[in-house]
ZATILO-761278 format. One record per residue: residue in one letter; z, x, y of N, C-alpha, C in turn. Coordinates in Angstrom, 1 decimal. Layout:
<recs>
('A'; (Z; X; Y); (Z; X; Y); (Z; X; Y))
...
</recs>
This chain:
<recs>
('M'; (7.9; 70.6; -10.5); (7.8; 70.1; -9.2); (6.5; 69.4; -9.0))
('E'; (5.4; 70.1; -9.5); (4.1; 69.5; -9.4); (4.0; 68.2; -10.0))
('S'; (4.6; 68.0; -11.2); (4.5; 66.7; -11.9); (5.2; 65.6; -11.1))
('V'; (6.3; 65.9; -10.4); (7.0; 64.9; -9.6); (6.1; 64.5; -8.4))
('V'; (5.5; 65.5; -7.8); (4.6; 65.2; -6.7); (3.4; 64.4; -7.2))
('K'; (2.8; 64.8; -8.3); (1.7; 64.0; -8.8); (2.1; 62.6; -9.2))
('A'; (3.2; 62.4; -9.8); (3.7; 61.1; -10.1); (3.9; 60.2; -8.9))
('M'; (4.4; 60.9; -7.8); (4.6; 60.1; -6.6); (3.3; 59.8; -5.9))
('R'; (2.3; 60.7; -6.0); (1.0; 60.4; -5.4); (0.3; 59.3; -6.2))
('D'; (0.4; 59.4; -7.5); (-0.2; 58.3; -8.3); (0.4; 57.0; -8.1))
('A'; (1.8; 57.0; -8.0); (2.5; 55.7; -7.7); (2.1; 55.2; -6.3))
('S'; (1.9; 56.1; -5.4); (1.5; 55.7; -4.0); (0.1; 55.1; -4.0))
('D'; (-0.8; 55.7; -4.7); (-2.2; 55.2; -4.8); (-2.2; 53.8; -5.5))
('D'; (-1.4; 53.7; -6.6); (-1.3; 52.4; -7.3); (-0.8; 51.3; -6.3))
('F'; (0.3; 51.6; -5.6); (0.9; 50.7; -4.7); (-0.1; 50.3; -3.6))
('V'; (-0.8; 51.2; -3.0); (-1.7; 50.9; -1.9); (-2.9; 50.0; -2.5))
('D'; (-3.3; 50.3; -3.7); (-4.4; 49.5; -4.3); (-3.9; 48.1; -4.6))
('A'; (-2.6; 47.9; -5.0); (-2.1; 46.6; -5.3); (-1.9; 45.9; -3.9))
('A'; (-1.5; 46.6; -2.9); (-1.4; 45.9; -1.6); (-2.7; 45.5; -1.1))
('A'; (-3.7; 46.3; -1.2); (-5.1; 45.9; -0.8); (-5.6; 44.7; -1.6))
('T'; (-5.3; 44.7; -2.9); (-5.8; 43.6; -3.7); (-5.1; 42.3; -3.3))
('F'; (-3.7; 42.4; -3.1); (-3.0; 41.2; -2.6); (-3.5; 40.7; -1.3))
('L'; (-3.8; 41.6; -0.4); (-4.3; 41.1; 0.9); (-5.6; 40.5; 0.8))
('E'; (-6.4; 41.1; -0.1); (-7.8; 40.5; -0.3); (-7.7; 39.1; -0.8))
('F'; (-6.9; 38.9; -1.9); (-6.7; 37.6; -2.5); (-6.2; 36.6; -1.4))
('R'; (-5.2; 37.0; -0.7); (-4.6; 36.2; 0.3); (-5.6; 35.8; 1.4))
('H'; (-6.4; 36.7; 1.8); (-7.4; 36.4; 2.8); (-8.5; 35.5; 2.3))
('S'; (-8.9; 35.7; 1.0); (-9.9; 34.9; 0.5); (-9.5; 33.4; 0.2))
('S'; (-8.2; 33.3; 0.0); (-7.6; 31.9; -0.2); (-7.2; 31.3; 1.1))
('E'; (-7.4; 32.0; 2.2); (-7.1; 31.5; 3.6); (-5.6; 31.2; 3.7))
('G'; (-4.8; 32.1; 3.0); (-3.3; 32.0; 3.1); (-2.7; 31.0; 2.2))
('R'; (-3.5; 30.2; 1.5); (-2.9; 29.2; 0.6); (-2.3; 29.9; -0.7))
('R'; (-1.4; 29.3; -1.3); (-0.8; 29.9; -2.5); (-1.7; 29.5; -3.7))
('T'; (-2.1; 30.5; -4.4); (-2.9; 30.3; -5.6); (-2.4; 31.1; -6.8))
('P'; (-2.8; 30.8; -8.0); (-2.3; 31.7; -9.1); (-2.7; 33.1; -9.0))
('A'; (-3.9; 33.4; -8.4); (-4.4; 34.7; -8.2); (-3.5; 35.5; -7.2))
('N'; (-3.1; 34.8; -6.1); (-2.2; 35.3; -5.2); (-0.8; 35.7; -5.8))
('D'; (-0.3; 34.7; -6.6); (1.0; 35.0; -7.2); (0.9; 36.2; -8.2))
('A'; (-0.2; 36.3; -8.9); (-0.3; 37.4; -9.9); (-0.4; 38.7; -9.1))
('A'; (-1.2; 38.7; -8.0); (-1.3; 39.9; -7.2); (0.0; 40.3; -6.5))
('L'; (0.8; 39.3; -6.1); (2.1; 39.6; -5.5); (3.0; 40.2; -6.5))
('L'; (3.0; 39.6; -7.7); (3.8; 40.2; -8.8); (3.5; 41.6; -9.1))
('A'; (2.1; 41.9; -9.2); (1.7; 43.3; -9.4); (2.1; 44.2; -8.3))
('L'; (2.0; 43.7; -7.0); (2.5; 44.4; -5.9); (3.9; 44.8; -5.9))
('K'; (4.7; 43.8; -6.3); (6.2; 44.1; -6.5); (6.5; 45.1; -7.5))
('D'; (5.8; 45.0; -8.7); (5.9; 46.0; -9.7); (5.5; 47.4; -9.3))
('K'; (4.4; 47.5; -8.6); (3.9; 48.8; -8.1); (4.9; 49.4; -7.0))
('L'; (5.5; 48.5; -6.2); (6.5; 48.9; -5.2); (7.7; 49.5; -5.9))
('E'; (8.1; 48.9; -7.0); (9.3; 49.4; -7.7); (9.0; 50.7; -8.4))
('M'; (7.8; 50.9; -8.9); (7.4; 52.1; -9.5); (7.3; 53.2; -8.4))
('F'; (6.8; 52.9; -7.2); (6.7; 53.8; -6.2); (8.1; 54.2; -5.7))
('K'; (9.0; 53.3; -5.6); (10.4; 53.6; -5.2); (11.0; 54.5; -6.2))
('A'; (10.8; 54.3; -7.5); (11.4; 55.1; -8.5); (10.8; 56.6; -8.4))
('A'; (9.5; 56.7; -8.2); (8.9; 58.0; -8.0); (9.5; 58.7; -6.8))
('C'; (9.7; 58.0; -5.7); (10.2; 58.5; -4.5); (11.7; 59.0; -4.7))
('D'; (12.4; 58.2; -5.5); (13.8; 58.6; -5.8); (13.8; 59.9; -6.6))
('R'; (12.9; 60.0; -7.6); (12.9; 61.3; -8.4); (12.5; 62.4; -7.5))
('A'; (11.6; 62.3; -6.5); (11.2; 63.3; -5.6); (12.4; 63.7; -4.7))
('E'; (13.1; 62.6; -4.2); (14.2; 62.9; -3.4); (15.3; 63.7; -4.1))
('D'; (15.6; 63.3; -5.4); (16.5; 64.1; -6.2); (16.1; 65.5; -6.3))
('L'; (14.8; 65.8; -6.5); (14.3; 67.1; -6.6); (14.6; 67.9; -5.3))
('V'; (14.3; 67.3; -4.1); (14.5; 67.9; -2.8); (16.0; 68.2; -2.6))
('I'; (16.9; 67.2; -2.9); (18.3; 67.4; -2.8); (18.8; 68.5; -3.6))
('T'; (18.4; 68.6; -4.9); (18.8; 69.7; -5.8); (18.3; 71.0; -5.2))
('A'; (17.1; 71.1; -4.7); (16.6; 72.4; -4.1); (17.4; 72.7; -2.9))
('R'; (17.7; 71.7; -2.1); (18.5; 72.0; -0.9); (19.9; 72.6; -1.2))
('H'; (20.5; 72.0; -2.2); (21.8; 72.5; -2.7); (21.7; 73.9; -3.2))
('R'; (20.7; 74.2; -3.9); (20.5; 75.6; -4.4); (20.3; 76.5; -3.3))
('F'; (19.5; 76.1; -2.3); (19.2; 77.0; -1.2); (20.4; 77.2; -0.4))
('V'; (21.2; 76.2; -0.1); (22.5; 76.3; 0.7); (23.4; 77.2; -0.1))
('A'; (23.6; 77.1; -1.4); (24.5; 77.9; -2.2); (24.0; 79.3; -2.1))
('E'; (22.7; 79.6; -2.3); (22.2; 80.9; -2.2); (22.4; 81.6; -0.9))
('F'; (22.2; 80.8; 0.2); (22.4; 81.3; 1.5); (23.8; 81.6; 1.8))
('A'; (24.8; 80.8; 1.3); (26.2; 81.0; 1.5); (26.6; 82.3; 0.7))
('D'; (26.1; 82.4; -0.5); (26.4; 83.5; -1.3); (25.9; 84.8; -0.7))
('R'; (24.7; 84.8; -0.2); (24.1; 86.0; 0.5); (24.9; 86.3; 1.7))
('R'; (25.3; 85.3; 2.5); (26.0; 85.6; 3.7); (27.4; 86.2; 3.4))
('R'; (28.0; 85.7; 2.3); (29.3; 86.2; 1.9); (29.2; 87.6; 1.5))
('R'; (28.1; 88.0; 0.7); (28.0; 89.3; 0.3); (27.7; 90.3; 1.4))
('E'; (26.9; 89.8; 2.4); (26.6; 90.6; 3.6); (27.8; 90.9; 4.4))
('S'; (28.7; 89.9; 4.5); (29.9; 90.1; 5.3); (31.0; 90.9; 4.6))
('G'; (30.8; 91.2; 3.2); (31.7; 92.0; 2.5); (32.9; 91.2; 1.9))
('A'; (32.9; 89.9; 2.1); (34.1; 89.1; 1.6); (33.7; 88.6; 0.2))
('T'; (34.0; 89.3; -0.8); (33.7; 88.9; -2.2); (34.7; 88.0; -2.8))
('D'; (35.9; 87.9; -2.3); (36.9; 87.1; -2.9); (37.0; 85.6; -2.4))
('R'; (36.3; 85.3; -1.3); (36.3; 84.0; -0.8); (35.3; 83.1; -1.5))
('P'; (35.6; 81.8; -1.6); (34.6; 80.9; -2.3); (33.4; 80.7; -1.4))
('A'; (32.3; 80.2; -2.0); (31.1; 80.0; -1.2); (31.3; 78.9; -0.1))
('E'; (30.7; 79.2; 1.0); (30.8; 78.2; 2.1); (29.8; 77.1; 1.9))
('T'; (30.1; 76.0; 2.6); (29.2; 74.8; 2.6); (28.2; 74.9; 3.7))
('A'; (27.2; 74.1; 3.6); (26.2; 74.1; 4.6); (26.7; 73.7; 6.0))
('P'; (26.2; 74.4; 7.0); (26.7; 74.0; 8.4); (26.3; 72.6; 8.7))
('I'; (27.1; 71.9; 9.6); (26.8; 70.5; 9.9); (25.4; 70.4; 10.5))
('S'; (25.0; 71.3; 11.4); (23.7; 71.2; 12.0); (22.6; 71.2; 11.0))
('A'; (22.7; 71.9; 9.9); (21.7; 71.9; 8.9); (21.6; 70.5; 8.2))
('A'; (22.8; 69.9; 8.0); (22.8; 68.6; 7.4); (22.2; 67.6; 8.3))
('S'; (22.6; 67.6; 9.6); (22.0; 66.7; 10.5); (20.5; 66.9; 10.7))
('T'; (20.0; 68.1; 10.7); (18.6; 68.4; 10.8); (17.9; 67.8; 9.6))
('A'; (18.5; 67.9; 8.4); (17.9; 67.4; 7.2); (17.8; 65.8; 7.3))
('S'; (18.9; 65.2; 7.8); (18.9; 63.7; 7.9); (17.8; 63.3; 8.9))
('S'; (17.7; 63.9; 10.0); (16.7; 63.5; 11.0); (15.3; 63.7; 10.5))
('S'; (15.1; 64.8; 9.7); (13.8; 65.0; 9.1); (13.4; 63.9; 8.1))
('V'; (14.4; 63.5; 7.3); (14.1; 62.4; 6.4); (13.8; 61.1; 7.1))
('A'; (14.5; 60.8; 8.2); (14.2; 59.6; 9.0); (12.8; 59.7; 9.6))
('T'; (12.4; 60.9; 10.1); (11.0; 61.1; 10.7); (10.0; 60.9; 9.6))
('I'; (10.2; 61.4; 8.4); (9.3; 61.3; 7.3); (9.1; 59.8; 6.9))
('T'; (10.2; 59.1; 6.9); (10.2; 57.7; 6.5); (9.3; 56.9; 7.5))
('V'; (9.5; 57.1; 8.8); (8.8; 56.4; 9.8); (7.3; 56.7; 9.7))
('S'; (7.0; 58.0; 9.6); (5.6; 58.4; 9.5); (5.0; 58.0; 8.2))
('S'; (5.7; 57.9; 7.2); (5.2; 57.5; 5.9); (4.8; 56.0; 6.0))
('A'; (5.6; 55.2; 6.6); (5.3; 53.8; 6.8); (4.0; 53.6; 7.5))
('S'; (3.8; 54.4; 8.6); (2.6; 54.3; 9.4); (1.4; 54.8; 8.6))
('A'; (1.6; 55.8; 7.8); (0.5; 56.4; 7.0); (0.1; 55.4; 5.9))
('L'; (1.1; 54.7; 5.3); (0.8; 53.7; 4.3); (0.0; 52.5; 4.8))
('R'; (0.4; 52.1; 6.0); (-0.3; 51.0; 6.7); (-1.8; 51.4; 6.9))
('R'; (-2.0; 52.6; 7.4); (-3.4; 53.1; 7.6); (-4.1; 53.2; 6.3))
('L'; (-3.5; 53.6; 5.2); (-4.1; 53.7; 3.9); (-4.6; 52.4; 3.4))
('V'; (-3.7; 51.4; 3.5); (-4.1; 50.0; 3.1); (-5.3; 49.5; 3.8))
('H'; (-5.2; 49.6; 5.2); (-6.4; 49.2; 6.0); (-7.6; 49.9; 5.6))
('R'; (-7.6; 51.2; 5.4); (-8.7; 52.0; 5.0); (-9.3; 51.5; 3.7))
('R'; (-8.5; 51.3; 2.7); (-9.0; 50.8; 1.4); (-9.6; 49.4; 1.5))
('L'; (-9.0; 48.6; 2.4); (-9.6; 47.2; 2.5); (-10.9; 47.3; 3.2))
('R'; (-11.1; 48.2; 4.2); (-12.4; 48.4; 4.8); (-13.4; 48.9; 3.8))
('R'; (-13.0; 49.9; 2.9); (-14.0; 50.4; 1.9); (-14.4; 49.3; 1.0))
('R'; (-13.5; 48.5; 0.5); (-13.8; 47.4; -0.4); (-14.8; 46.4; 0.3))
('K'; (-14.5; 46.1; 1.5); (-15.4; 45.2; 2.3); (-16.8; 45.8; 2.4))
('L'; (-16.9; 47.1; 2.7); (-18.2; 47.7; 2.8); (-18.9; 47.7; 1.5))
('R'; (-18.2; 48.0; 0.4); (-18.8; 48.0; -0.9); (-19.4; 46.6; -1.3))
('R'; (-18.6; 45.6; -0.9); (-19.0; 44.2; -1.2); (-20.3; 43.8; -0.4))
('N'; (-20.3; 44.3; 0.9); (-21.5; 44.1; 1.7); (-22.7; 44.8; 1.2))
('D'; (-22.5; 45.9; 0.6); (-23.7; 46.7; 0.1); (-24.3; 46.1; -1.1))
('R'; (-23.6; 45.2; -1.8); (-24.1; 44.6; -3.0); (-25.2; 43.5; -2.8))
</recs>
């Protein structure tokens, strides 16, 4: 699990760096299309795809853990009720809808956090350049 989280964090950092680089090149060229902009845009697209893949792997891990948890919960509930001959129950609908709303909340807050990260990195780069 730690390796999945580390891979996602690394892919996120790479994506944010690529976004900052692209925005820097675009700003320096005053919005005109240049070979440097095109290369930075291509790098940004590649990093985005790598970030998406890392997020997909993390999502698969979360889904697998959720299924295990639900199965364990249903099994424990079945044992506590004394019904050993019934098949395991599925997750209640409220748990599924709660999980879906949590994912939506995480997605919205992640987009805001990503925007803040890109702006923060751009400010750091600008400060470093001014210090030179």
